[in-house]
N, C-alpha and C positions, 0 to 999 in steps of 0.2 A: 315560459308560460306557466302560470300558477295552476297546477292540476287540481289542487284542493278547491279553489274557487269554482272552476268549471264543474267539477264533480258535485259540489254543493248545489249549484243551480239545477243540474240535471236531476239530482235526487229530490230536491224540493218540488220542482215543477212536475217531475214524473210521478212522485208519490201522490201529489194532490190530484192530478188528472186520472191516474190509474184507479185511485180510490173512488173518484167520482163515477168513472165508467163502471166499476164493479157494483155500484149502487143502482145501476141502470140509467145513468145520465148520458146525454148526448152532447158531444163537444160543440156541435153547431148551436146548441142552446146558449152557450157561453159567449159566443162571438156576436156581439151586438155593437153597432157603431155609436149610437147616441150615448150610452153609458161611458164608452171609451173616450168620447169627445169631452164629456163633462169632467171626468176624473183626470185625464191626462192634460186637457186644456186648462182646467182649473188649477191643477197642481203646478204646472210650469208657469202659468200666469202669475200665481202667487209668488213663485220663486223669482220671477222677473221684477216684481214689485219690491221684494225683500232684499235683493242683492244687485250689485252692479254688473254691467255687461262683461267686464273682464272675468268675473267669477263665473258667470253663466257660460261664457265661451270655454271655460276649463272643464265643463261637464263631460264631453267625449273623452278628453285626455285622462281625466280621473277614472272614468269607467274602464278604459284600456289599462291604466295602471293597476287597478284592482285585479285584473285578470293576468297581468304579466309579471307583477312584482313577486319576487321570491325572497322572503325575509332572510337577511344575512349575507347575500351576495355582495352588497355594497360594502359591508364591513370587511369581508374577506379580501375584496379588491383593494380597499384602503390599506389594510395591514400589509399586503404584498408590496404596494407602491411605496409605503413608508420605509420598509426594509430596503428596497432598491435605492431609494433616495439617501438613506443613511449610509449605505455601503458606498454609494457614489461620492458623497461628501467626504467620507473618511479617506477615500483614495485620491480624489482630485480637488477637493475643496468645494465650498458652497457655490461658487460661481459656475461650477459644472452643471448645476441644476437647471440652468437656463436652456441648455441644449436638450436636457431630458424632458423638460416641459414642452418644448417645441416638437419633440418627436412623439410624445404621448398625448394625443388629443382627448383620450378618455379620462384624464385626470379631472376629478371633480372641481368645479369652478372655485369653491371655497378653499380647497387645499391648494389650488393653483395660485389663488390670490395670496394666501399665506406664504407660500414658497417664494413668490415674486417679491413680496415685502421683505422677506428674509434675505433674498439676494441683494436687494437695494441697501441692506445694512441698517434697516430701521431698528430702533431699540426694542428690546424684548417685550416690555409692557405694552407698547403701542401695537405690536404684532398681535398679541393675544387679544387686546381690546377690539381690534379691527375684525378679527375672525369671529369673536363671540358676538359682536354686533350684527354681523352678516347672518350668522346662524339664528340669532334671535328674530330677525326679520323673516327668515324662511319658516321658522316655527309658527310665527303669527299667521303667515299666509296659509300654512297647512291647516291650522285651526279653523280658518275661514272656509277652506274647502270642505272640511268635515261638517261645519255648520250648515253648509248648503244642502248636503245630503240628509242631515238630520231634520232640517226644516221641511224638506219635501216628504220625508217619512211622516211628519206630523200633518202636513197639508192633505196628503192623499186619502187617508181614511175619512177626514172631514168632507172632502169633495165627494167621496163615495156615498156618505150619508145624505149629502145635499142632493145628489143624483137620484137616490132612492126616494126621498121625500117628493121631489119633483115628479118622479114617475108615478107615485101613489096618488098625488094630487090630480094628475091627468087621468089616471085609471078610475078613481072614485068619481070624477066629474063626468065620465062617459061610461057609466055602468050599463052593461048589456047582458048577454048570456052568462050564466055562472061559470061555464067552462072557459069562456073568453076572459072573464074577470080574473080567474085563477092564473091563467097564462100571463096576463098583463102584470099582475102582482109579482109573479116569479121573475119577470123580465126587469121589473123595477129594482129588485134586490141585486141584480147583476152589478150595478154601480158600486154598491157596498163591497161586493166580492172583489171588484177591480181595485178599489181604494185600499182595502185591508191587505189584499194579496201583494200589490206592488210595493206597499210600504214595508211589509215584513219579509218579502222574498228578494227585493231589489234594493230599495233605498237604505233601509237600516243596516242590512248586512254590508253594503258597500261602505257606509259610514264607519262601521266597526272595523272593516278591513283597512280603511285609510288610517284609522287610529293606530292599528298594529304597525302599518308601514311607517308611520311617523315615529314610533318608538325606535324602530330599527334605524331610521334616518338620523334621529337625534343622537343615538349611540354612535353611529358612524362619524357624525360631525365632532362629537366629543373626542373620539379617537384621533381624528385629523388634527384637532387643536393640540392635544397632548403630544402627538407625533411630531408636528412641526416645531413645537416648543423643545422637544428632546433633541431634534436634529440641530436646531440653532445653538443649543447648549453643548453640542459636540458629543452627544451620547454615543457609545459604542453600538454598532449595528446589532450585535447580539443582545444588548440590553433593550434596544428598540423592539426586537422580536419578543423578548420576554414581557415587555409592556403591553404588547398587542394580544398576548395569550388570554388574559381575562375577558377581553372584548369578544374574542372568538368563542370562548366558552359560554358567554352570555347569549349567543345566538340560540342555542338549544333551550335555554331557560325561557327566553322570550317566546319562542315557538310553542313551548309547553303551556305557557300562560294563555296564549292566544287561542289554543285548542280547547281550553276549559269552557 
């Protein structure tokens, strides 16, 4: 579980609500159904129009990933598996990897595909090309997932303004007592609050988190390709370990950049 993501949401929502309450606001005044329907319905409807169902269905999965992903764990796991595979190949030969892959279901599909091709004796160039092509497809898919969240971050504020305009049109068309008019205008602006709030506290931060996750994933895939390449060339397990070290060191650097 990614503590930073959870803590960020708690601080963001908590800070906004506490600040509102300290100014004398009432939480019940923010809980209105019609602005919520306009903003959330409009935003998700626009997303359905802009993207295909496969991408829309990935919405819950990506949200969970943002909360669960811990940058660097995939790289650490990959490094450990590559060292194990290099040691096994040095001791028993490349064919011994087949039993290793059968016993370790947690091996990433890309690395498993590369190891399987290596076991089959495919030439070096084709092995690298196959793995790079698979990673390229994954990278494009991750860019599309990020685009979904960025698009919704753009739709939500616009839907909020739309909801506010609709509320003002209704209010000004049914002008009554001044006190009632003031209350209606305040309610109309709740839609803008919803749109701007959800865009900047949920959609855009999740998009940024997914970008960070993608950087870690791509670094991990690069390590997989170099590792499988090294094992196929018969590199000593100690040298494989040394090759993994810069990637492990990069975890801290990527985390530092994502925190800025």
